C-alpha positions as CSV (number, residue, x, y, z in Angstrom):
1,M,-11.1,3.5,8.3
2,D,-11.2,-0.3,7.3
3,I,-9.4,-1.5,4.4
4,N,-10.3,-5.0,3.0
5,V,-9.7,-6.0,-0.6
6,V,-10.4,-9.7,-1.9
7,S,-9.3,-10.9,-5.1
8,I,-9.3,-14.2,-7.0
9,L,-6.2,-14.5,-9.2
10,G,-5.7,-17.1,-12.0
11,F,-2.3,-18.3,-10.8
12,S,-0.8,-20.6,-8.1
13,R,-0.2,-19.1,-4.8
14,D,3.5,-19.5,-5.1
15,K,3.8,-17.8,-8.1
16,V,1.6,-14.5,-7.0
17,F,3.5,-14.5,-3.6
18,D,6.8,-14.4,-5.1
19,A,6.1,-11.9,-7.7
20,Y,4.3,-9.6,-5.3
21,R,7.2,-10.0,-2.9
22,D,10.1,-9.8,-5.5
23,N,8.9,-7.7,-8.3
24,L,6.8,-4.8,-6.6
25,P,8.7,-2.0,-8.5
26,D,7.8,-3.7,-11.9
27,M,4.0,-3.5,-11.2
28,V,4.0,0.4,-11.3
29,Q,2.7,0.5,-14.8
30,Y,-0.4,-1.2,-13.4
31,L,-1.0,1.2,-10.6
32,P,-3.3,4.4,-10.7
33,N,-1.7,7.4,-9.0
34,I,1.9,5.6,-8.5
35,S,4.9,7.1,-10.4
36,K,7.6,4.8,-9.0
37,I,8.2,2.3,-6.2
38,E,12.0,2.2,-4.8
39,V,13.2,-0.5,-2.7
40,A,15.2,1.2,-0.2
41,D,16.3,-1.7,1.9
42,R,15.8,-5.6,1.6
43,G,16.7,-8.2,4.4
44,E,16.4,-12.1,4.9
45,P,16.7,-12.4,8.8
46,D,15.7,-16.2,8.3
47,E,15.0,-18.8,5.8
48,H,11.3,-17.9,5.8
49,T,11.3,-14.2,6.2
50,V,12.1,-11.2,3.8
51,T,11.8,-7.8,5.1
52,F,11.2,-4.6,2.8
53,E,11.4,-0.9,3.0
54,N,9.8,0.4,-0.2
55,H,9.2,3.9,-1.0
56,W,6.0,4.8,-3.1
57,F,5.7,8.0,-4.9
58,A,2.1,9.2,-5.6
59,D,0.9,11.5,-8.4
60,A,-2.4,12.5,-7.5
61,P,-4.6,15.8,-7.2
62,I,-4.5,17.4,-3.7
63,P,-8.0,18.4,-2.4
64,K,-8.2,22.5,-2.2
65,L,-8.7,22.2,1.7
66,A,-5.5,20.3,1.9
67,Q,-3.2,22.4,-0.4
68,A,-2.1,25.0,2.2
69,F,-0.2,22.2,4.2
70,I,0.3,19.2,1.5
71,K,2.5,19.9,-1.4
72,P,2.8,17.4,-4.4
73,E,6.4,16.5,-3.3
74,M,4.8,15.2,0.1
75,L,2.8,12.7,-1.8
76,K,5.1,9.7,-1.0
77,W,5.0,6.9,1.8
78,V,7.5,4.2,3.0
79,D,6.0,0.7,3.2
80,Y,7.6,-1.6,5.7
81,A,6.8,-5.1,4.8
82,K,7.7,-8.4,6.4
83,W,7.0,-11.5,4.1
84,N,6.4,-14.9,5.8
85,S,7.1,-17.8,3.2
86,E,5.6,-20.5,5.7
87,E,2.5,-18.8,6.5
88,H,2.1,-16.9,2.9
89,S,1.4,-13.8,4.6
90,C,2.9,-10.1,4.4
91,E,2.5,-7.9,7.6
92,W,2.9,-4.1,6.3
93,R,3.1,-0.8,7.8
94,I,3.0,2.5,6.1
95,E,4.4,5.7,7.2
96,T,3.4,9.1,5.2
97,F,6.2,11.8,4.5
98,F,3.6,14.2,5.4
99,M,1.6,14.5,9.0
100,R,3.8,11.4,9.9
101,E,2.7,11.7,13.6
102,A,-0.9,11.8,12.4
103,V,-1.4,9.1,10.2
104,Q,-1.5,5.4,10.9
105,C,-1.8,2.6,8.5
106,S,-1.0,-1.1,8.8
107,G,-2.3,-4.5,8.1
108,K,-1.6,-7.9,6.7
109,N,-2.0,-9.7,3.2
110,T,-2.8,-13.5,3.1
111,F,-2.3,-15.8,0.2
112,K,-4.8,-18.8,0.0
113,V,-4.7,-21.6,-2.3
114,L,-8.1,-22.3,-4.0
115,D,-6.6,-25.0,-6.6
116,D,-3.6,-25.5,-8.6
117,N,-4.0,-22.4,-10.8
118,R,-6.2,-20.2,-8.6
119,M,-5.5,-18.1,-5.4
120,E,-7.4,-15.8,-3.2
121,M,-5.4,-12.8,-2.0
122,T,-6.7,-10.7,1.1
123,I,-5.5,-7.4,1.8
124,H,-6.7,-6.1,5.2
125,G,-5.7,-3.2,7.1
126,D,-6.7,0.0,8.9
127,L,-6.0,3.7,8.5
128,T,-6.3,6.2,11.3
129,V,-5.8,10.0,10.8
130,N,-5.7,12.4,13.6
131,I,-4.7,15.8,12.5
132,K,-5.6,17.6,15.7
133,G,-2.3,19.6,17.0
134,V,-0.5,19.1,13.6
135,P,1.5,22.3,12.8
136,G,-0.1,24.4,10.1
137,V,-3.6,23.0,10.5
138,P,-5.9,25.4,11.9
139,R,-8.0,24.0,14.9
140,L,-11.2,25.4,13.9
141,L,-10.6,23.6,10.5
142,A,-9.3,20.4,11.9
143,G,-12.9,18.8,12.2
144,K,-13.6,19.6,8.3
145,I,-10.0,18.5,7.2
146,Q,-9.9,15.2,8.8
147,P,-12.5,13.3,7.0
148,Q,-11.5,14.9,3.6
149,L,-7.7,13.9,4.3
150,E,-8.9,10.3,5.3
151,K,-10.9,10.0,2.0
152,F,-8.0,11.5,0.2
153,I,-5.5,9.1,1.5
154,I,-8.0,6.1,1.1
155,A,-8.6,7.4,-2.5
156,L,-4.7,7.4,-3.2
157,I,-4.1,3.9,-1.5
158,T,-7.4,2.0,-2.2
159,P,-7.3,1.7,-5.9
160,N,-3.9,0.6,-5.6
161,F,-4.7,-2.2,-3.5
162,H,-7.3,-3.2,-6.0
163,K,-5.0,-2.7,-9.0
164,I,-2.2,-4.5,-7.5
165,N,-4.2,-7.6,-7.5
166,S,-5.1,-7.3,-11.2
167,G,-1.6,-6.0,-11.8
168,I,0.3,-9.0,-10.6
169,E,-2.2,-11.0,-12.9
170,Q,-1.0,-8.7,-15.9
171,Y,2.6,-8.9,-14.9
172,L,2.5,-12.9,-14.6
173,Q,0.8,-13.1,-18.1
174,T,3.5,-11.0,-19.7
175,A,6.2,-12.8,-17.8
176,D,5.2,-16.3,-19.2
């Protein structure tokens, strides 16, 4: 499943880029279905690169068909991000805590100058779910569960991709 979110933000590219990279846990109040974001690791391998391991904790209803093998405490994921200040981009990869071997999600955020006080942020990624052979998932139900599970995961993360962009604006408005 393709993830593609484009937003125009009323701040400079540098302000948005820096806030998104450095203040993500402060954005939780603007994100639906997210209870907290913890920075587990931060590195600076060179002067233009910052890497993060962020742990996201969701709070969302689980579809009935998936409740047998997905518990509320499993609704968290690890976000590995590599920020490049020369390109004004961020490559990311998400690992779920449940069905880690069956869910692949990765992408790239780009930050483009429109003028002195406006920029365009694009979040582009891909989500693939393959639940065949996952322990606890009956083979006969796999075909029915997979599309519902993809929709559930997309429903968890897509509003957050949309909201993070408006949340950054709200955050920057209160920070000024």
